[in-house]
TIMI-2910 file (N, C-alpha, C, CB; in pm, 1 decimal, decimal comma, always signed):
<rs>
+----------+----------+----------+----------+----------+----------+----------+----------+----------+----------+----------+----------+------+
!      n_x !      n_y !      n_z !     ca_x !     ca_y !     ca_z !      c_x !      c_y !      c_z !     cb_x !     cb_y !     cb_z ! resn !
+----------+----------+----------+----------+----------+----------+----------+----------+----------+----------+----------+----------+------+
!    +82,0 !   -118,5 !     +0,0 !     +0,0 !     +0,0 !     +0,0 !    +85,7 !   +124,0 !     +0,0 !    -92,9 !     +0,3 !   +118,4 !  Met !
!    +36,5 !   +225,0 !    -75,7 !   +108,1 !   +350,8 !    -79,5 !    +75,0 !   +432,6 !    +43,9 !    +74,4 !   +428,8 !   -206,8 !  Leu !
!   +172,8 !   +499,4 !    +87,2 !   +151,5 !   +584,6 !   +201,9 !    +98,3 !   +719,3 !   +154,6 !   +281,5 !   +601,6 !   +282,9 !  Lys !
!    +33,3 !   +791,9 !   +240,5 !    -23,3 !   +922,2 !   +209,0 !    +85,2 !  +1017,1 !   +161,9 !    -95,7 !   +980,3 !   +330,2 !  Val !
!   +204,8 !  +1008,3 !   +220,2 !   +315,1 !  +1096,9 !   +183,9 !   +356,2 !  +1073,5 !    +38,3 !   +435,7 !  +1075,1 !   +278,2 !  Lys !
!   +364,4 !   +948,0 !     -7,4 !   +405,1 !   +920,5 !   -144,8 !   +294,8 !   +958,0 !   -243,3 !   +442,1 !   +773,0 !   -160,9 !  Ser !
!   +167,9 !   +952,3 !   -203,5 !    +58,8 !   +996,0 !   -291,6 !    +67,9 !  +1146,4 !   -313,3 !    -79,9 !   +957,9 !   -232,0 !  Ile !
!   +105,4 !  +1221,4 !   -210,0 !   +119,0 !  +1366,0 !   -222,1 !   +230,5 !  +1402,6 !   -319,8 !   +146,2 !  +1428,5 !    -85,0 !  Lys !
!   +332,3 !  +1320,2 !   -331,5 !   +442,6 !  +1345,0 !   -424,3 !   +405,7 !  +1298,4 !   -564,9 !   +570,8 !  +1274,0 !   -376,4 !  Val !
!   +340,8 !  +1183,3 !   -576,2 !   +308,2 !  +1124,9 !   -706,1 !   +196,8 !  +1203,5 !   -776,4 !   +266,6 !   +978,2 !   -689,0 !  Ile !
!    +98,1 !  +1251,2 !   -704,6 !    -15,7 !  +1320,8 !   -765,6 !    +28,1 !  +1443,4 !   -844,7 !   -115,5 !  +1362,2 !   -658,5 !  Ala !
!   +110,7 !  +1535,3 !   -792,5 !   +152,1 !  +1651,4 !   -872,8 !   +236,6 !  +1611,3 !   -993,9 !   +230,6 !  +1749,3 !   -786,0 !  Pro !
!   +319,0 !  +1508,2 !   -978,7 !   +401,5 !  +1463,3 !  -1091,9 !   +312,2 !  +1404,4 !  -1200,5 !   +507,1 !  +1358,6 !  -1045,8 !  Ile !
!   +216,6 !  +1323,9 !  -1161,3 !   +122,4 !  +1264,1 !  -1256,7 !    +42,7 !  +1372,5 !  -1327,7 !    +27,0 !  +1166,2 !  -1185,3 !  Thr !
!     -1,9 !  +1470,9 !  -1252,1 !    -77,1 !  +1582,0 !  -1310,8 !     +9,5 !  +1659,9 !  -1409,8 !   -129,2 !  +1676,0 !  -1200,3 !  Leu !
!   +133,7 !  +1685,6 !  -1375,5 !   +224,8 !  +1758,7 !  -1463,9 !   +249,6 !  +1680,5 !  -1593,2 !   +358,4 !  +1786,6 !  -1392,0 !  Ala !
!   +269,9 !  +1549,7 !  -1581,7 !   +290,5 !  +1465,2 !  -1700,1 !   +165,0 !  +1464,7 !  -1786,5 !   +327,9 !  +1320,5 !  -1658,8 !  Val !
!    +49,8 !  +1455,8 !  -1723,6 !    -76,8 !  +1456,1 !  -1796,7 !    -97,2 !  +1587,7 !  -1871,6 !   -193,5 !  +1431,7 !  -1700,6 !  Leu !
!    -67,5 !  +1699,7 !  -1807,1 !    -81,0 !  +1831,5 !  -1871,6 !    +15,6 !  +1841,8 !  -1989,0 !    -54,6 !  +1946,3 !  -1769,8 !  Val !
!   +139,4 !  +1799,3 !  -1971,9 !   +237,2 !  +1803,9 !  -2080,9 !   +192,2 !  +1716,6 !  -2198,4 !   +375,7 !  +1758,2 !  -2030,7 !  Leu !
!   +141,5 !  +1598,3 !  -2168,4 !    +92,6 !  +1509,3 !  -2273,5 !    -24,1 !  +1573,5 !  -2349,0 !    +49,5 !  +1374,1 !  -2213,7 !  Phe !
!   -114,3 !  +1635,6 !  -2275,0 !   -229,6 !  +1701,1 !  -2336,6 !   -185,7 !  +1817,3 !  -2425,9 !   -326,5 !  +1751,4 !  -2228,5 !  Leu !
!    -93,3 !  +1899,0 !  -2378,1 !    -41,8 !  +2010,3 !  -2458,3 !    +28,3 !  +1960,0 !  -2584,5 !    +54,9 !  +2095,7 !  -2375,0 !  Leu !
!   +107,7 !  +1854,6 !  -2570,6 !   +176,8 !  +1796,3 !  -2685,2 !    +75,7 !  +1743,1 !  -2787,4 !   +271,5 !  +1683,3 !  -2639,1 !  Phe !
!    -28,4 !  +1676,1 !  -2738,8 !   -130,6 !  +1621,2 !  -2828,8 !   -203,0 !  +1731,4 !  -2904,2 !   -231,5 !  +1537,5 !  -2750,5 !  Ser !
!   -238,5 !  +1838,1 !  -2835,2 !   -305,4 !  +1950,9 !  -2900,6 !   -215,3 !  +2017,3 !  -3003,5 !   -349,7 !  +2053,6 !  -2796,9 !  Leu !
!    -87,8 !  +2028,7 !  -2971,5 !     +7,5 !  +2088,7 !  -3064,8 !    +19,4 !  +2004,5 !  -3191,7 !   +145,3 !  +2104,3 !  -2998,3 !  Ser !
!    +28,1 !  +1873,9 !  -3177,0 !    +36,8 !  +1784,6 !  -3293,4 !    -90,8 !  +1789,7 !  -3375,6 !    +64,5 !  +1640,3 !  -3248,9 !  Cys !
!   -204,8 !  +1793,6 !  -3308,6 !   -333,0 !  +1798,0 !  -3379,8 !   -344,7 !  +1926,7 !  -3459,6 !   -450,9 !  +1785,6 !  -3281,3 !  Ala !
!   -298,6 !  +2037,4 !  -3403,4 !   -307,1 !  +2165,4 !  -3473,9 !   -219,0 !  +2164,1 !  -3598,5 !   -266,0 !  +2281,3 !  -3381,0 !  Ala !
!   -104,4 !  +2096,1 !  -3590,7 !    -15,2 !  +2091,0 !  -3706,0 !    -69,7 !  +2001,0 !  -3816,5 !   +122,1 !  +2042,8 !  -3663,3 !  Gln !
!   -136,4 !  +1893,6 !  -3780,8 !   -182,4 !  +1799,2 !  -3882,1 !   -317,4 !  +1837,5 !  -3941,1 !   -190,7 !  +1661,1 !  -3823,2 !  Thr !
!   -392,5 !  +1926,1 !  -3875,5 !   -524,2 !  +1962,1 !  -3928,2 !   -525,9 !  +2101,1 !  -3989,1 !   -628,0 !  +1953,6 !  -3818,9 !  Thr !
!   -409,6 !  +2156,8 !  -4015,0 !   -405,9 !  +2288,8 !  -4077,9 !   -471,4 !  +2279,2 !  -4215,6 !   -258,9 !  +2341,9 !  -4089,5 !  Ala !
!   -551,0 !  +2379,9 !  -4251,5 !   -619,4 !  +2373,4 !  -4380,9 !   -519,1 !  +2376,2 !  -4495,9 !   -719,1 !  +2489,6 !  -4395,0 !  Pro !
!   -549,8 !  +2299,1 !  -4595,2 !   -466,0 !  +2297,7 !  -4713,7 !   -540,2 !  +2368,9 !  -4825,7 !   -428,3 !  +2152,5 !  -4754,7 !  Thr !
!   -466,8 !  +2436,6 !  -4908,0 !   -529,0 !  +2504,3 !  -5020,9 !   -489,0 !  +2431,2 !  -5147,4 !   -488,1 !  +2654,3 !  -5027,3 !  Thr !
!   -585,2 !  +2411,2 !  -5231,7 !   -556,4 !  +2349,8 !  -5359,8 !   -548,3 !  +2460,6 !  -5463,2 !   -664,1 !  +2243,6 !  -5398,2 !  Thr !
!   -446,1 !  +2459,0 !  -5542,6 !   -433,7 !  +2564,5 !  -5642,1 !   -547,6 !  +2556,8 !  -5742,7 !   -298,9 !  +2555,3 !  -5713,7 !  Pro !
!   -595,6 !  +2674,4 !  -5781,3 !   -703,1 !  +2678,2 !  -5880,0 !   -646,5 !  +2642,5 !  -6016,4 !   -771,3 !  +2817,6 !  -5883,5 !  Lys !
!   -721,6 !  +2562,1 !  -6086,2 !   -678,9 !  +2524,7 !  -6219,6 !   -758,4 !  +2604,6 !  -6320,8 !   -695,7 !  +2373,1 !  -6243,3 !  Thr !
!   -706,2 !  +2613,7 !  -6436,5 !   -774,1 !  +2687,1 !  -6542,9 !   -850,7 !  +2591,0 !  -6632,1 !   -673,5 !  +2768,5 !  -6625,9 !  Asn !
!   -915,2 !  +2494,4 !  -6571,4 !   -993,6 !  +2398,7 !  -6646,9 !  -1119,4 !  +2466,8 !  -6700,4 !  -1030,0 !  +2276,7 !  -6559,6 !  Gln !
!  -1158,8 !  +2436,0 !  -6822,3 !  -1282,9 !  +2493,0 !  -6876,6 !  -1402,4 !  +2455,9 !  -6789,8 !  -1305,9 !  +2444,9 !  -7020,9 !  Pro !
!  -1493,0 !  +2549,8 !  -6777,7 !  -1613,1 !  +2531,5 !  -6696,4 !  -1736,3 !  +2524,2 !  -6786,5 !  -1627,7 !  +2646,6 !  -6593,5 !  Gln !
!  -1843,7 !  +2467,8 !  -6732,1 !  -1972,3 !  +2464,1 !  -6801,4 !  -2067,0 !  +2557,2 !  -6726,6 !  -2030,1 !  +2317,3 !  -6809,5 !  Ile !
!  -2132,6 !  +2646,4 !  -6799,2 !  -2227,2 !  +2742,1 !  -6742,1 !  -2364,7 !  +2715,1 !  -6802,2 !  -2182,0 !  +2889,9 !  -6768,8 !  His !
!  -2467,0 !  +2728,9 !  -6720,9 !  -2602,9 !  +2700,6 !  -6765,7 !  -2685,6 !  +2827,4 !  -6777,1 !  -2670,4 !  +2603,4 !  -6670,9 !  Asn !
!  -2763,3 !  +2834,2 !  -6884,2 !  -2860,3 !  +2941,8 !  -6904,8 !  -2995,3 !  +2874,5 !  -6926,5 !  -2820,7 !  +3035,4 !  -7027,3 !  Val !
!  -3091,8 !  +2910,5 !  -6845,0 !  -3227,7 !  +2859,3 !  -6861,9 !  -3307,7 !  +2954,9 !  -6948,7 !  -3296,9 !  +2839,4 !  -6725,1 !  Asp !
!  -3382,2 !  +2898,7 !  -7040,6 !  -3476,2 !  +2976,8 !  -7121,0 !  -3612,9 !  +2948,2 !  -7060,9 !  -3469,7 !  +2939,6 !  -7276,9 !  Ile !
!  -3670,3 !  +3049,9 !  -6997,3 !  -3794,2 !  +3028,4 !  -6924,0 !  -3874,7 !  +3157,7 !  -6921,8 !  -3765,4 !  +2979,1 !  -6780,2 !  Lys !
!  -4005,8 !  +3144,7 !  -6936,3 !  -4094,9 !  +3262,0 !  -6934,6 !  -4050,8 !  +3366,6 !  -7037,3 !  -4098,1 !  +3325,0 !  -6793,5 !  Asn !
!  -4010,3 !  +3317,7 !  -7153,5 !  -3968,6 !  +3402,9 !  -7264,5 !  -3853,6 !  +3495,4 !  -7225,4 !  -4086,3 !  +3485,3 !  -7313,9 !  Phe !
!  -3756,4 !  +3438,0 !  -7156,2 !  -3637,0 !  +3513,5 !  -7119,0 !  -3519,2 !  +3420,4 !  -7096,8 !  -3662,8 !  +3596,8 !  -6993,2 !  Gly !
!  -3399,3 !  +3477,5 !  -7102,1 !  -3276,5 !  +3403,9 !  -7075,8 !  -3233,7 !  +3433,3 !  -6931,4 !  -3163,4 !  +3442,8 !  -7178,2 !  Phe !
!  -3201,1 !  +3329,6 !  -6856,8 !  -3161,1 !  +3348,7 !  -6718,6 !  -3032,9 !  +3272,3 !  -6690,8 !  -3272,4 !  +3304,1 !  -6623,0 !  Asn !
!  -2921,7 !  +3344,2 !  -6666,5 !  -2910,2 !  +3487,6 !  -6649,0 !  -2906,2 !  +3560,7 !  -6782,9 !  -2786,6 !  +3520,2 !  -6568,2 !  Pro !
!  -2937,4 !  +3689,5 !  -6777,7 !  -2933,7 !  +3770,9 !  -6899,3 !  -2792,1 !  +3813,1 !  -6933,5 !  -3021,9 !  +3893,9 !  -6883,6 !  Gln !
!  -2705,3 !  +3818,5 !  -6834,1 !  -2563,8 !  +3849,2 !  -6856,8 !  -2481,2 !  +3743,2 !  -6787,1 !  -2526,4 !  +3992,3 !  -6805,3 !  Glu !
!  -2388,0 !  +3685,7 !  -6862,2 !  -2305,2 !  +3577,7 !  -6809,9 !  -2159,6 !  +3609,9 !  -6839,6 !  -2345,8 !  +3440,3 !  -6871,3 !  Leu !
!  -2074,3 !  +3607,6 !  -6737,2 !  -1929,8 !  +3630,3 !  -6753,5 !  -1858,4 !  +3496,3 !  -6740,9 !  -1875,4 !  +3732,8 !  -6647,3 !  Arg !
!  -1779,3 !  +3465,3 !  -6842,8 !  -1709,6 !  +3336,8 !  -6845,6 !  -1565,9 !  +3358,2 !  -6890,4 !  -1781,7 !  +3236,4 !  -6939,3 !  Ile !
!  -1488,3 !  +3251,8 !  -6889,2 !  -1350,0 !  +3253,2 !  -6937,6 !  -1343,8 !  +3190,3 !  -7076,2 !  -1255,9 !  +3178,1 !  -6839,3 !  Lys !
!  -1242,9 !  +3228,3 !  -7152,6 !  -1222,2 !  +3167,8 !  -7284,0 !  -1205,3 !  +3017,1 !  -7266,3 !  -1097,8 !  +3230,0 !  -7355,9 !  Arg !
!  -1273,6 !  +2940,1 !  -7349,6 !  -1268,5 !  +2794,5 !  -7342,0 !  -1384,4 !  +2734,2 !  -7264,6 !  -1139,7 !  +2751,8 !  -7279,4 !  Gly !
!  -1460,0 !  +2819,4 !  -7193,9 !  -1576,6 !  +2769,8 !  -7120,4 !  -1691,4 !  +2740,2 !  -7216,9 !  -1621,4 !  +2872,2 !  -7013,3 !  Asp !
!  -1781,1 !  +2653,5 !  -7173,1 !  -1897,7 !  +2615,3 !  -7252,1 !  -2023,6 !  +2666,4 !  -7184,8 !  -1904,3 !  +2462,2 !  -7270,7 !  Thr !
!  -2115,6 !  +2717,0 !  -7266,0 !  -2246,3 !  +2759,1 !  -7215,4 !  -2349,3 !  +2660,0 !  -7269,4 !  -2280,8 !  +2908,1 !  -7258,1 !  Val !
!  -2438,5 !  +2616,5 !  -7180,2 !  -2546,1 !  +2524,8 !  -7217,4 !  -2678,2 !  +2597,5 !  -7193,0 !  -2538,6 !  +2389,5 !  -7135,4 !  Val !
!  -2753,6 !  +2619,4 !  -7300,3 !  -2886,2 !  +2679,5 !  -7291,9 !  -2987,4 !  +2565,6 !  -7290,0 !  -2913,0 !  +2778,7 !  -7411,5 !  Trp !
!  -3080,2 !  +2568,5 !  -7194,6 !  -3185,1 !  +2467,5 !  -7185,5 !  -3319,9 !  +2537,0 !  -7194,3 !  -3173,4 !  +2385,1 !  -7053,6 !  Thr !
!  -3401,2 !  +2492,4 !  -7289,4 !  -3532,8 !  +2552,7 !  -7309,2 !  -3632,1 !  +2492,8 !  -7209,4 !  -3582,1 !  +2531,2 !  -7455,2 !  Asn !
!  -3679,6 !  +2575,4 !  -7117,5 !  -3778,5 !  +2532,3 !  -7017,9 !  -3920,3 !  +2577,0 !  -7056,6 !  -3741,8 !  +2588,2 !  -6879,0 !  Arg !
!  -3931,4 !  +2653,8 !  -7166,9 !  -4062,9 !  +2696,7 !  -7215,1 !  -4127,2 !  +2587,0 !  -7299,6 !  -4050,9 !  +2827,0 !  -7297,0 !  Asp !
!  -4257,3 !  +2599,5 !  -7320,0 !  -4328,7 !  +2499,5 !  -7400,5 !  -4323,1 !  +2531,5 !  -7550,2 !  -4474,6 !  +2490,4 !  -7355,2 !  Ser !
!  -4262,1 !  +2645,6 !  -7585,9 !  -4247,6 !  +2683,5 !  -7727,3 !  -4099,6 !  +2685,1 !  -7764,4 !  -4312,6 !  +2822,9 !  -7754,9 !  Val !
!  -4070,5 !  +2676,9 !  -7893,5 !  -3933,5 !  +2674,9 !  -7940,4 !  -3865,3 !  +2810,8 !  -7934,0 !  -3929,5 !  +2624,1 !  -8079,8 !  Gly !
!  -3733,6 !  +2808,7 !  -7915,8 !  -3651,5 !  +2930,1 !  -7911,0 !  -3520,4 !  +2904,2 !  -7984,0 !  -3624,8 !  +2974,6 !  -7763,5 !  His !
!  -3452,1 !  +3012,6 !  -8018,8 !  -3317,7 !  +3001,3 !  -8075,5 !  -3220,3 !  +3084,6 !  -7993,1 !  -3316,1 !  +3046,6 !  -8223,9 !  Thr !
!  -3093,6 !  +3057,6 !  -8013,7 !  -2985,9 !  +3140,5 !  -7960,5 !  -2914,0 !  +3192,4 !  -8083,3 !  -2888,2 !  +3060,2 !  -7861,6 !  Ile !
!  -2934,1 !  +3321,7 !  -8113,5 !  -2887,0 !  +3380,5 !  -8239,1 !  -2806,0 !  +3506,4 !  -8209,3 !  -3006,4 !  +3413,4 !  -8333,4 !  Thr !
!  -2683,1 !  +3513,7 !  -8263,2 !  -2598,9 !  +3632,1 !  -8244,5 !  -2666,8 !  +3755,5 !  -8300,2 !  -2462,4 !  +3612,7 !  -8311,3 !  Ser !
!  -2651,5 !  +3869,4 !  -8229,0 !  -2702,2 !  +3995,9 !  -8280,2 !  -2621,6 !  +4040,3 !  -8402,3 !  -2697,8 !  +4103,8 !  -8170,8 !  Asp !
!  -2492,1 !  +4011,9 !  -8398,4 !  -2405,7 !  +4042,3 !  -8513,2 !  -2302,5 !  +3931,5 !  -8523,6 !  -2336,4 !  +4183,2 !  -8498,7 !  Ser !
!  -2255,9 !  +3907,4 !  -8641,3 !  -2158,9 !  +3799,8 !  -8658,3 !  -2226,7 !  +3664,4 !  -8660,2 !  -2055,1 !  +3804,0 !  -8547,8 !  Gly !
!  -2145,8 !  +3562,5 !  -8642,1 !  -2201,4 !  +3427,6 !  -8649,7 !  -2152,5 !  +3338,2 !  -8536,1 !  -2166,2 !  +3364,6 !  -8782,9 !  Asn !
!  -2114,7 !  +3397,9 !  -8424,4 !  -2065,2 !  +3318,6 !  -8312,3 !  -2172,3 !  +3221,2 !  -8261,8 !  -2019,5 !  +3410,7 !  -8198,5 !  Glu !
!  -2296,2 !  +3267,9 !  -8252,8 !  -2405,0 !  +3184,4 !  -8202,3 !  -2511,7 !  +3169,4 !  -8308,8 !  -2465,5 !  +3243,9 !  -8073,5 !  Leu !
!  -2558,1 !  +3048,6 !  -8328,7 !  -2662,0 !  +3025,0 !  -8428,0 !  -2723,1 !  +2887,7 !  -8409,6 !  -2606,1 !  +3039,4 !  -8569,2 !  Gly !
!  -2809,5 !  +2877,0 !  -8311,4 !  -2870,9 !  +2746,7 !  -8286,0 !  -2989,9 !  +2726,1 !  -8377,9 !  -2914,2 !  +2734,3 !  -8138,8 !  Ser !
!  -3025,2 !  +2601,1 !  -8400,8 !  -3155,5 !  +2575,2 !  -8462,4 !  -3261,6 !  +2604,8 !  -8356,5 !  -3166,8 !  +2426,1 !  -8516,3 !  Pro !
!  -3385,5 !  +2598,4 !  -8394,3 !  -3491,4 !  +2615,8 !  -8295,8 !  -3488,3 !  +2495,4 !  -8201,5 !  -3631,8 !  +2630,8 !  -8364,9 !  Gln !
!  -3480,8 !  +2523,2 !  -8072,6 !  -3476,0 !  +2413,3 !  -7976,1 !  -3610,6 !  +2404,8 !  -7902,8 !  -3358,3 !  +2433,1 !  -7874,6 !  Ile !
!  -3659,0 !  +2282,7 !  -7891,0 !  -3789,3 !  +2256,6 !  -7829,7 !  -3775,0 !  +2248,1 !  -7677,7 !  -3850,8 !  +2125,9 !  -7885,6 !  Ala !
!  -3887,8 !  +2232,3 !  -7612,5 !  -3890,3 !  +2222,8 !  -7467,1 !  -3799,2 !  +2110,8 !  -7419,1 !  -4033,2 !  +2200,2 !  -7417,0 !  Gln !
!  -3719,7 !  +2142,2 !  -7318,0 !  -3623,3 !  +2051,7 !  -7253,3 !  -3506,1 !  +2011,4 !  -7342,3 !  -3694,0 !  +1928,0 !  -7207,7 !  Asn !
!  -3491,6 !  +2073,2 !  -7457,9 !  -3373,3 !  +2048,7 !  -7539,7 !  -3265,1 !  +2150,3 !  -7503,0 !  -3407,7 !  +2056,6 !  -7691,4 !  Gln !
!  -3141,0 !  +2117,3 !  -7543,7 !  -3026,2 !  +2201,7 !  -7511,7 !  -2952,6 !  +2244,0 !  -7637,5 !  -2931,0 !  +2128,8 !  -7417,5 !  Glu !
!  -2883,0 !  +2356,1 !  -7623,2 !  -2786,6 !  +2401,1 !  -7723,2 !  -2659,4 !  +2434,3 !  -7647,2 !  -2839,8 !  +2525,6 !  -7806,3 !  Tyr !
!  -2545,6 !  +2384,8 !  -7696,2 !  -2416,0 !  +2406,7 !  -7630,7 !  -2323,7 !  +2483,3 !  -7724,3 !  -2351,1 !  +2271,9 !  -7589,1 !  Arg !
!  -2244,1 !  +2570,8 !  -7663,1 !  -2143,9 !  +2641,8 !  -7741,6 !  -2022,3 !  +2667,9 !  -7653,9 !  -2201,0 !  +2774,9 !  -7798,6 !  His !
!  -1903,3 !  +2636,7 !  -7707,2 !  -1777,7 !  +2665,8 !  -7639,1 !  -1720,3 !  +2793,1 !  -7699,4 !  -1676,5 !  +2546,7 !  -7651,3 !  Thr !
!  -1690,6 !  +2890,5 !  -7612,1 !  -1640,7 !  +3020,6 !  -7657,2 !  -1488,3 !  +3018,6 !  -7662,7 !  -1690,0 !  +3134,1 !  -7563,8 !  Phe !
!  -1434,8 !  +3045,4 !  -7780,6 !  -1290,2 !  +3043,4 !  -7800,0 !  -1232,3 !  +3183,3 !  -7819,7 !  -1255,3 !  +2956,5 !  -7918,8 !  Thr !
!  -1318,1 !  +3282,1 !  -7836,6 !  -1274,0 !  +3419,7 !  -7859,3 !  -1315,3 !  +3507,7 !  -7741,6 !  -1332,7 !  +3475,0 !  -7991,6 !  Gln !
!  -1231,8 !  +3607,2 !  -7710,9 !  -1266,6 !  +3706,3 !  -7609,3 !  -1365,4 !  +3805,2 !  -7667,5 !  -1140,8 !  +3779,5 !  -7557,2 !  Leu !
!  -1448,8 !  +3862,3 !  -7582,0 !  -1540,2 !  +3965,4 !  -7628,4 !  -1676,8 !  +3955,1 !  -7564,2 !  -1554,1 !  +3958,4 !  -7777,1 !  Gly !
!  -1764,6 !  +4044,0 !  -7607,4 !  -1902,9 !  +4044,6 !  -7561,4 !  -1989,8 !  +3995,3 !  -7675,2 !  -1947,4 !  +4186,6 !  -7513,9 !  Thr !
!  -2070,3 !  +3895,5 !  -7647,3 !  -2153,8 !  +3832,7 !  -7748,3 !  -2300,2 !  +3853,0 !  -7711,6 !  -2120,5 !  +3682,1 !  -7762,1 !  Phe !
!  -2361,9 !  +3950,3 !  -7776,4 !  -2504,2 !  +3976,8 !  -7757,0 !  -2582,4 !  +3879,8 !  -7844,3 !  -2540,3 !  +4125,6 !  -7791,2 !  Asn !
!  -2692,0 !  +3830,0 !  -7790,2 !  -2773,3 !  +3735,3 !  -7867,2 !  -2920,4 !  +3754,4 !  -7834,2 !  -2730,4 !  +3589,6 !  -7838,5 !  Tyr !
!  -3003,7 !  +3691,9 !  -7915,2 !  -3149,0 !  +3701,6 !  -7899,6 !  -3212,7 !  +3572,5 !  -7950,1 !  -3205,9 !  +3825,5 !  -7976,4 !  His !
!  -3343,5 !  +3563,5 !  -7934,4 !  -3420,1 !  +3452,9 !  -7991,3 !  -3476,7 !  +3503,6 !  -8123,4 !  -3534,9 !  +3402,9 !  -7893,3 !  Cys !
!  -3446,2 !  +3434,4 !  -8233,1 !  -3495,1 !  +3477,5 !  -8364,9 !  -3647,2 !  +3465,6 !  -8375,3 !  -3428,8 !  +3394,6 !  -8475,8 !  Ala !
!  -3706,6 !  +3376,5 !  -8298,9 !  -3851,7 !  +3357,9 !  -8300,6 !  -3920,1 !  +3467,3 !  -8218,3 !  -3889,2 !  +3217,9 !  -8246,2 !  Val !
!  -3854,0 !  +3509,5 !  -8111,4 !  -3908,0 !  +3610,9 !  -8019,5 !  -3799,6 !  +3716,8 !  -7996,8 !  -3953,9 !  +3546,1 !  -7882,1 !  His !
!  -3779,6 !  +3811,9 !  -8091,1 !  -3669,5 !  +3908,4 !  -8085,3 !  -3658,1 !  +3990,8 !  -7956,7 !  -3682,8 !  +4000,8 !  -8198,0 !  Pro !
!  -3765,4 !  +4016,1 !  -7881,9 !  -3745,3 !  +4089,8 !  -7756,5 !  -3663,7 !  +4013,3 !  -7651,5 !  -3878,9 !  +4125,8 !  -7698,0 !  Pro !
!  -3647,9 !  +3882,7 !  -7668,8 !  -3567,1 !  +3803,9 !  -7575,9 !  -3420,9 !  +3830,6 !  -7608,9 !  -3600,9 !  +3650,1 !  -7584,9 !  Met !
!  -3350,5 !  +3897,9 !  -7516,2 !  -3210,6 !  +3935,7 !  -7539,8 !  -3125,2 !  +3902,2 !  -7418,5 !  -3199,5 !  +4086,0 !  -7572,7 !  Lys !
!  -2998,1 !  +3873,8 !  -7445,6 !  -2902,6 !  +3846,6 !  -7338,5 !  -2760,9 !  +3861,7 !  -7394,6 !  -2924,5 !  +3703,4 !  -7278,3 !  Ala !
!  -2660,3 !  +3838,7 !  -7309,7 !  -2522,1 !  +3845,4 !  -7359,1 !  -2430,2 !  +3757,1 !  -7276,8 !  -2471,1 !  +3989,7 !  -7356,9 !  Lys !
!  -2324,3 !  +3714,8 !  -7343,8 !  -2216,0 !  +3639,9 !  -7279,6 !  -2091,1 !  +3724,0 !  -7294,1 !  -2196,8 !  +3495,9 !  -7342,8 !  Val !
!  -2022,3 !  +3746,7 !  -7182,8 !  -1896,7 !  +3823,0 !  -7183,3 !  -1783,7 !  +3723,4 !  -7157,5 !  -1897,5 !  +3939,3 !  -7074,4 !  Ile !
!  -1694,7 !  +3711,5 !  -7253,5 !  -1582,9 !  +3617,8 !  -7243,0 !  -1458,9 !  +3698,5 !  -7208,2 !  -1562,5 !  +3536,2 !  -7376,1 !  Val !
!  -1403,5 !  +3668,8 !  -7091,7 !  -1287,2 !  +3744,2 !  -7041,8 !  -1159,4 !  +3664,2 !  -7054,0 !  -1308,0 !  +3784,9 !  -6896,6 !  Glu !
+----------+----------+----------+----------+----------+----------+----------+----------+----------+----------+----------+----------+------+
</rs>
């Protein structure tokens, strides 16, 4: 059996060792759980535009060169994606739930409309 005198000596030493172990464990945990950052890649992205209620949503889209835009017709009538000038965009008439995809390879602002419903207007800005 331990005597009371030896318990008085062992208890503070045990407590000190326990505190040191706890501090060491917390220090190691902080070092191993530091957040890591992954570098951003310049991989092409896909952006979605919904055609709904006779409008393009979003009406203005900013993308990077090489990105693809996918227009999906959510209306019950057909629509087109037609460049205001030039020939960058020129879809056939797309029916409900159909898509038109285009990958932008040139920088610039591309204004477009629906040839069937000319008041429907939007633009893609390629940066």
